[in-house]
SEPAKOL-771722 format. One record per residue (C-alpha): residue in one letter; x, y negated, z negated. Coordinates in Angstrom, 3 decimals. Layout:
+------+----------+----------+----------+
! resn !        x !        y !        z !
+------+----------+----------+----------+
!    a !        X !        Y !        Z !
...
+------+----------+----------+----------+
END
This chain:
+------+----------+----------+----------+
! resn !        x !        y !        z !
+------+----------+----------+----------+
!    m !    4.576 !   29.389 !   42.327 !
!    t !    3.976 !   22.918 !   43.968 !
!    a !    4.653 !   20.976 !   41.016 !
!    s !    7.307 !   18.378 !   40.547 !
!    t !    9.592 !   21.155 !   39.483 !
!    t !    8.737 !   24.737 !   40.565 !
!    r !    6.499 !   26.747 !   43.030 !
!    r !    4.383 !   29.352 !   44.461 !
!    t !    1.723 !   26.684 !   50.426 !
!    t !   -0.082 !   27.686 !   54.064 !
!    a !    0.243 !   28.173 !   58.103 !
!    k !   -0.093 !   31.397 !   59.942 !
!    s !    3.050 !   33.304 !   59.261 !
!    r !    4.558 !   36.412 !   57.797 !
!    i !    5.969 !   36.714 !   54.315 !
!    a !    9.531 !   37.682 !   53.536 !
!    a !   11.131 !   38.871 !   50.356 !
!    i !   14.162 !   39.784 !   48.252 !
!    g !   16.174 !   40.400 !   45.176 !
!    a !   15.129 !   41.407 !   41.695 !
!    i !   16.137 !   43.580 !   38.731 !
!    a !   14.907 !   46.167 !   36.364 !
!    v !   14.130 !   44.723 !   32.973 !
!    a !   13.736 !   46.042 !   29.509 !
!    a !   13.457 !   44.661 !   25.995 !
!    s !   11.066 !   43.190 !   23.513 !
!    l !    8.644 !   40.320 !   23.996 !
!    l !    9.924 !   36.990 !   22.685 !
!    l !    8.630 !   33.488 !   22.215 !
!    t !   10.059 !   31.399 !   24.976 !
!    a !    9.406 !   28.243 !   26.901 !
!    c !   10.394 !   26.424 !   30.020 !
!    g !   10.802 !   22.691 !   29.521 !
!    d !    8.339 !   22.207 !   26.669 !
!    q !    8.195 !   24.920 !   24.017 !
!    t !    5.360 !   27.291 !   24.830 !
!    d !    4.491 !   30.759 !   23.663 !
!    s !    5.287 !   33.350 !   26.260 !
!    s !    6.488 !   36.883 !   26.622 !
!    s !   10.157 !   37.419 !   27.250 !
!    q !   12.029 !   40.419 !   28.493 !
!    e !   15.623 !   41.265 !   28.980 !
!    g !   16.647 !   44.027 !   31.259 !
!    g !   19.150 !   45.544 !   33.573 !
!    s !   20.125 !   48.740 !   35.236 !
!    g !   21.233 !   50.208 !   31.916 !
!    k !   24.757 !   50.709 !   33.268 !
!    e !   27.918 !   49.095 !   31.990 !
!    t !   29.199 !   46.062 !   33.867 !
!    k !   31.471 !   47.260 !   36.648 !
!    s !   34.353 !   45.055 !   37.709 !
!    g !   34.663 !   47.366 !   40.703 !
!    a !   31.277 !   46.281 !   42.107 !
!    p !   31.582 !   45.053 !   45.716 !
!    l !   30.996 !   41.371 !   44.967 !
!    f !   32.182 !   41.131 !   41.358 !
!    s !   35.181 !   39.011 !   42.344 !
!    k !   32.850 !   36.447 !   43.945 !
!    l !   31.248 !   35.570 !   40.604 !
!    p !   32.467 !   32.670 !   38.472 !
!    e !   34.601 !   33.837 !   35.540 !
!    k !   31.836 !   33.013 !   33.054 !
!    y !   29.617 !   35.781 !   34.419 !
!    q !   32.460 !   38.213 !   34.903 !
!    k !   33.196 !   37.912 !   31.185 !
!    s !   29.614 !   38.014 !   29.907 !
!    g !   28.368 !   40.616 !   32.393 !
!    v !   24.970 !   38.894 !   32.289 !
!    i !   22.968 !   36.455 !   34.403 !
!    k !   20.041 !   34.935 !   32.462 !
!    v !   16.872 !   34.592 !   34.532 !
!    g !   13.875 !   32.349 !   33.854 !
!    t !   10.555 !   33.566 !   35.267 !
!    n !    6.796 !   33.345 !   34.821 !
!    a !    5.690 !   36.966 !   34.693 !
!    e !    2.076 !   36.473 !   35.758 !
!    y !    2.341 !   37.048 !   39.499 !
!    a !    2.009 !   40.692 !   40.387 !
!    p !    3.428 !   42.145 !   42.533 !
!    m !    6.292 !   39.642 !   42.347 !
!    e !    6.658 !   39.639 !   38.556 !
!    s !    4.334 !   40.689 !   35.756 !
!    v !    4.398 !   42.416 !   32.378 !
!    e !    3.482 !   46.094 !   32.155 !
!    n !    3.864 !   48.046 !   28.920 !
!    g !    6.072 !   45.347 !   27.475 !
!    k !    8.396 !   45.174 !   30.466 !
!    i !    8.732 !   42.608 !   33.215 !
!    v !    8.311 !   44.486 !   36.486 !
!    g !    7.810 !   43.711 !   40.149 !
!    v !    9.555 !   42.681 !   43.337 !
!    d !   11.818 !   40.103 !   41.702 !
!    p !   13.065 !   42.306 !   38.821 !
!    d !   13.732 !   45.209 !   41.183 !
!    l !   15.549 !   42.975 !   43.662 !
!    a !   17.593 !   41.559 !   40.809 !
!    e !   18.606 !   45.066 !   39.826 !
!    a !   19.811 !   45.673 !   43.373 !
!    l !   21.687 !   42.370 !   43.276 !
!    g !   23.236 !   43.392 !   39.977 !
!    k !   24.700 !   46.522 !   41.538 !
!    q !   26.437 !   44.385 !   44.134 !
!    l !   27.678 !   41.829 !   41.611 !
!    g !   28.491 !   44.172 !   38.726 !
!    v !   26.353 !   42.315 !   36.160 !
!    r !   22.964 !   42.653 !   34.491 !
!    f !   20.080 !   40.239 !   35.104 !
!    e !   18.103 !   39.447 !   31.945 !
!    f !   14.600 !   38.079 !   32.525 !
!    t !   12.759 !   35.759 !   30.131 !
!    s !    9.175 !   34.719 !   30.863 !
!    g !    7.793 !   31.263 !   30.127 !
!    s !    5.722 !   28.426 !   31.580 !
!    f !    5.986 !   28.209 !   35.368 !
!    d !    5.934 !   24.432 !   35.634 !
!    g !    8.903 !   24.186 !   33.269 !
!    l !   11.238 !   26.659 !   34.955 !
!    i !   13.464 !   24.152 !   36.716 !
!    t !   13.646 !   21.920 !   33.667 !
!    a !   14.724 !   24.926 !   31.596 !
!    l !   17.288 !   25.879 !   34.235 !
!    n !   18.864 !   22.438 !   34.310 !
!    s !   18.907 !   22.274 !   30.508 !
!    g !   21.086 !   25.398 !   30.451 !
!    r !   18.490 !   27.785 !   29.029 !
!    h !   18.782 !   30.007 !   32.105 !
!    d !   21.452 !   30.615 !   34.729 !
!    i !   18.884 !   30.987 !   37.502 !
!    a !   15.118 !   30.857 !   37.975 !
!    m !   13.526 !   33.643 !   40.006 !
!    s !    9.750 !   33.477 !   40.022 !
!    s !    8.195 !   33.155 !   43.483 !
!    i !    9.432 !   29.553 !   43.586 !
!    t !    8.905 !   27.850 !   46.914 !
!    d !   12.047 !   26.195 !   48.203 !
!    n !   11.250 !   22.672 !   49.376 !
!    k !   12.957 !   19.284 !   49.598 !
!    q !   10.975 !   17.985 !   46.648 !
!    r !   12.480 !   20.561 !   44.313 !
!    q !   15.909 !   20.387 !   45.889 !
!    e !   16.023 !   16.669 !   45.134 !
!    g !   14.098 !   16.629 !   41.828 !
!    l !   11.214 !   14.479 !   43.057 !
!    d !    7.541 !   14.322 !   42.152 !
!    e !    4.762 !   14.343 !   44.745 !
!    s !    5.065 !   10.596 !   45.313 !
!    g !    8.819 !   10.833 !   45.907 !
!    k !    9.770 !    9.417 !   42.513 !
!    k !   12.928 !   10.850 !   40.961 !
!    l !   12.017 !   13.039 !   37.993 !
!    g !   15.303 !   14.709 !   37.210 !
!    e !   18.009 !   16.884 !   38.614 !
!    g !   17.210 !   18.890 !   41.683 !
!    v !   18.340 !   22.463 !   42.278 !
!    d !   19.804 !   24.565 !   45.043 !
!    f !   17.945 !   27.594 !   46.354 !
!    v !   19.063 !   30.934 !   47.705 !
!    d !   16.113 !   31.896 !   49.911 !
!    y !   15.045 !   35.524 !   49.780 !
!    f !   11.311 !   35.730 !   50.578 !
!    l !    8.728 !   33.996 !   52.774 !
!    a !    5.097 !   33.522 !   51.740 !
!    g !    2.106 !   31.296 !   52.395 !
!    t !   -0.999 !   30.164 !   50.518 !
!    a !   -4.152 !   32.285 !   50.450 !
!    v !   -7.731 !   31.716 !   49.295 !
!    y !   -9.511 !   34.406 !   47.307 !
!    t !  -13.132 !   34.614 !   46.148 !
!    k !  -15.310 !   36.726 !   43.939 !
!    k !  -15.977 !   40.097 !   45.578 !
!    g !  -18.698 !   39.733 !   48.179 !
!    n !  -17.771 !   36.084 !   48.837 !
!    p !  -21.177 !   34.735 !   47.695 !
!    q !  -20.477 !   31.210 !   48.997 !
!    n !  -19.259 !   32.483 !   52.377 !
!    i !  -15.881 !   30.771 !   52.105 !
!    k !  -13.821 !   31.442 !   55.223 !
!    s !  -10.809 !   29.171 !   54.717 !
!    i !   -9.415 !   26.430 !   52.517 !
!    e !  -11.294 !   23.912 !   54.690 !
!    d !  -14.581 !   25.299 !   53.335 !
!    l !  -13.801 !   24.111 !   49.808 !
!    c !  -14.890 !   20.492 !   50.336 !
!    g !  -17.305 !   19.539 !   47.554 !
!    k !  -16.795 !   22.883 !   45.801 !
!    a !  -14.908 !   23.965 !   42.690 !
!    a !  -11.604 !   25.770 !   43.235 !
!    a !   -9.317 !   27.204 !   40.537 !
!    v !   -5.539 !   27.104 !   40.626 !
!    q !   -2.499 !   27.268 !   38.365 !
!    r !   -1.090 !   23.887 !   37.411 !
!    g !    2.292 !   22.878 !   38.818 !
!    t !    2.252 !   25.116 !   41.882 !
!    t !    2.572 !   24.471 !   45.589 !
!    y !   -0.913 !   25.803 !   46.104 !
!    e !   -2.260 !   23.197 !   43.682 !
!    k !   -0.637 !   20.699 !   46.035 !
!    a !   -2.278 !   22.484 !   48.983 !
!    l !   -5.670 !   21.962 !   47.333 !
!    k !   -4.938 !   18.264 !   46.756 !
!    t !   -3.930 !   17.898 !   50.397 !
!    q !   -7.127 !   19.628 !   51.495 !
!    s !   -9.223 !   17.489 !   49.151 !
!    k !   -7.850 !   14.326 !   50.767 !
!    a !   -8.605 !   15.780 !   54.202 !
!    c !  -12.179 !   16.368 !   53.006 !
!    t !  -12.701 !   12.762 !   51.889 !
!    d !  -10.924 !   11.364 !   54.939 !
!    g !  -13.409 !   13.333 !   57.018 !
!    g !  -16.413 !   11.953 !   55.171 !
!    e !  -16.986 !   15.006 !   52.983 !
!    k !  -16.826 !   15.415 !   49.223 !
!    a !  -13.506 !   16.068 !   47.526 !
!    v !  -12.543 !   19.533 !   46.339 !
!    k !  -13.293 !   19.929 !   42.633 !
!    i !   -9.858 !   21.124 !   41.619 !
!    e !   -9.718 !   23.003 !   38.317 !
!    s !   -6.091 !   23.417 !   37.236 !
!    f !   -5.081 !   25.861 !   34.513 !
!    e !   -1.945 !   26.518 !   32.512 !
!    n !   -1.673 !   30.066 !   33.846 !
!    d !   -3.013 !   32.004 !   36.769 !
!    t !   -4.982 !   34.439 !   34.618 !
!    e !   -7.248 !   31.588 !   33.514 !
!    a !   -7.780 !   30.559 !   37.132 !
!    q !   -8.727 !   34.129 !   38.056 !
!    t !  -11.189 !   34.315 !   35.164 !
!    r !  -12.831 !   31.108 !   36.345 !
!    v !  -13.388 !   32.558 !   39.811 !
!    k !  -14.592 !   35.898 !   38.443 !
!    s !  -17.154 !   34.169 !   36.215 !
!    g !  -18.500 !   32.146 !   39.121 !
!    g !  -17.379 !   28.824 !   37.642 !
!    a !  -15.215 !   28.248 !   40.720 !
!    v !  -16.160 !   29.462 !   44.191 !
!    a !  -12.566 !   30.340 !   45.021 !
!    g !   -9.013 !   30.484 !   43.792 !
!    v !   -5.806 !   29.642 !   45.641 !
!    n !   -2.568 !   31.572 !   45.238 !
!    d !    0.498 !   32.890 !   47.042 !
!    y !   -0.545 !   35.320 !   49.735 !
!    p !    1.178 !   38.465 !   48.368 !
!    v !   -0.151 !   37.725 !   44.889 !
!    a !   -3.709 !   37.189 !   46.154 !
!    v !   -3.596 !   40.423 !   48.161 !
!    d !   -2.327 !   42.373 !   45.155 !
!    l !   -4.995 !   40.806 !   42.956 !
!    a !   -7.779 !   41.760 !   45.377 !
!    r !   -6.448 !   45.309 !   45.596 !
!    k !   -6.021 !   45.937 !   41.875 !
!    a !   -8.332 !   43.768 !   39.749 !
!    d !  -11.170 !   45.908 !   38.396 !
!    g !  -10.175 !   48.664 !   40.790 !
!    g !  -10.554 !   46.357 !   43.777 !
!    k !  -14.084 !   45.272 !   42.800 !
!    a !  -13.365 !   41.789 !   41.455 !
!    f !  -11.944 !   39.698 !   44.304 !
!    e !  -11.334 !   39.495 !   48.036 !
!    v !   -8.951 !   37.443 !   50.165 !
!    v !  -10.559 !   35.278 !   52.844 !
!    g !   -8.995 !   33.835 !   55.980 !
!    e !   -5.281 !   33.904 !   56.734 !
!    q !   -2.312 !   32.586 !   54.812 !
!    v !   -1.196 !   29.057 !   55.657 !
!    d !    1.860 !   26.841 !   55.101 !
!    a !    4.270 !   29.737 !   54.842 !
!    g !    7.631 !   28.854 !   53.344 !
!    p !   10.590 !   30.525 !   51.647 !
!    f !   10.793 !   31.622 !   48.043 !
!    g !   14.192 !   30.867 !   46.582 !
!    i !   16.343 !   31.771 !   43.601 !
!    a !   16.927 !   28.411 !   41.912 !
!    v !   20.467 !   27.551 !   40.754 !
!    k !   21.852 !   24.362 !   39.211 !
!    k !   23.390 !   21.997 !   41.750 !
!    d !   26.823 !   22.191 !   40.152 !
!    n !   26.823 !   25.999 !   39.927 !
!    t !   27.912 !   26.531 !   43.511 !
!    g !   30.014 !   29.592 !   42.715 !
!    l !   27.012 !   31.510 !   41.389 !
!    r !   24.831 !   30.236 !   44.235 !
!    d !   27.234 !   31.462 !   46.904 !
!    a !   27.744 !   34.823 !   45.180 !
!    l !   23.983 !   35.338 !   45.050 !
!    k !   23.657 !   34.538 !   48.754 !
!    e !   26.296 !   37.159 !   49.586 !
!    a !   24.535 !   39.652 !   47.342 !
!    v !   21.178 !   39.047 !   49.020 !
!    d !   22.743 !   39.619 !   52.421 !
!    a !   24.398 !   42.769 !   51.092 !
!    i !   21.172 !   44.360 !   49.842 !
!    i !   19.466 !   43.472 !   53.108 !
!    a !   22.270 !   45.228 !   54.964 !
!    d !   22.289 !   48.361 !   52.796 !
!    g !   18.510 !   48.827 !   52.936 !
!    s !   17.817 !   48.489 !   49.214 !
!    y !   16.060 !   45.174 !   49.814 !
!    q !   13.474 !   46.660 !   52.158 !
!    k !   12.931 !   49.633 !   49.848 !
!    v !   12.000 !   47.287 !   47.005 !
!    l !    9.570 !   45.339 !   49.159 !
!    d !    7.946 !   48.483 !   50.496 !
!    k !    7.593 !   49.873 !   46.966 !
!    w !    5.491 !   46.860 !   45.954 !
!    g !    3.555 !   46.500 !   49.204 !
!    a !    5.459 !   43.378 !   50.255 !
!    g !    7.403 !   44.872 !   53.152 !
!    t !    5.980 !   42.544 !   55.772 !
!    g !    7.699 !   39.653 !   54.020 !
!    a !   11.252 !   40.840 !   54.534 !
!    i !   13.780 !   38.338 !   55.835 !
!    d !   16.806 !   39.115 !   57.999 !
!    k !   19.328 !   36.857 !   56.286 !
!    a !   19.575 !   34.760 !   53.125 !
!    a !   19.779 !   30.973 !   53.380 !
!    v !   20.708 !   28.122 !   51.077 !
!    n !   18.160 !   25.311 !   50.839 !
!    g !   16.267 !   26.440 !   53.909 !
!    g !   12.968 !   24.944 !   52.690 !
!    k !   11.555 !   21.782 !   54.201 !
+------+----------+----------+----------+
END
């Protein structure tokens, strides 16, 4: 998920992915930044913390003692992260579980508002944020879209690559072929995401070219945006490519939506870590590389149909 704080963008490219963890626990009220009602889930592999794990010694002492890394997420982005039967599941939770085996700790996921994830991270509510967040300079430096300083930036451990996709109601009644076809039309999107920014960029391109602006309808969560497209109130929705593909495949048995055109503005998803938490950041990077090397990374991606997004090596702040 681009807002001034967190993500989920476009250019012909492949997607790449990584790390997550199994989760289990009860739903809680939680929030990111502002207090908002949201489901929360804690989870792990169910095994005791193992000091003998390969990378346990790389972790800061705080996590060695607690045996837990607290994760902020927005569990509304299947197949990356979503809630099923009261549990947060998907690519990110499963990758986190694999990371936990390398580090000897459990990852506990809590779901809240997407556009508050980085604020919540920097306030100390979470140790990391892992939620299909696009790594870019804006978030690294804590800037808004105009370049104004909003707050602390974050570091990213990049683990997945994805672009922006356009989806329509099944049958594509308005014959939308790409994001460029949305000039003068209503498009639905989740607020605070990189693909909201992509729509704003496209809208300006429309007016600069003498056409009408895109009628951007921004919603608090992606489910509302999907409902708007399904009802015909918006001709299309914009989302991360793997999420849009999963939505088209599963919603109403594949009868609700379809993806049009190709993904654009592909960029890395990153695990967000506070700037001063370099020890945890570096341990996570080593863990990502380790699960890539041992094959567990690719197995997770293939399980969720995201195998084409695999990366070869983790990076820190690789987004532009």
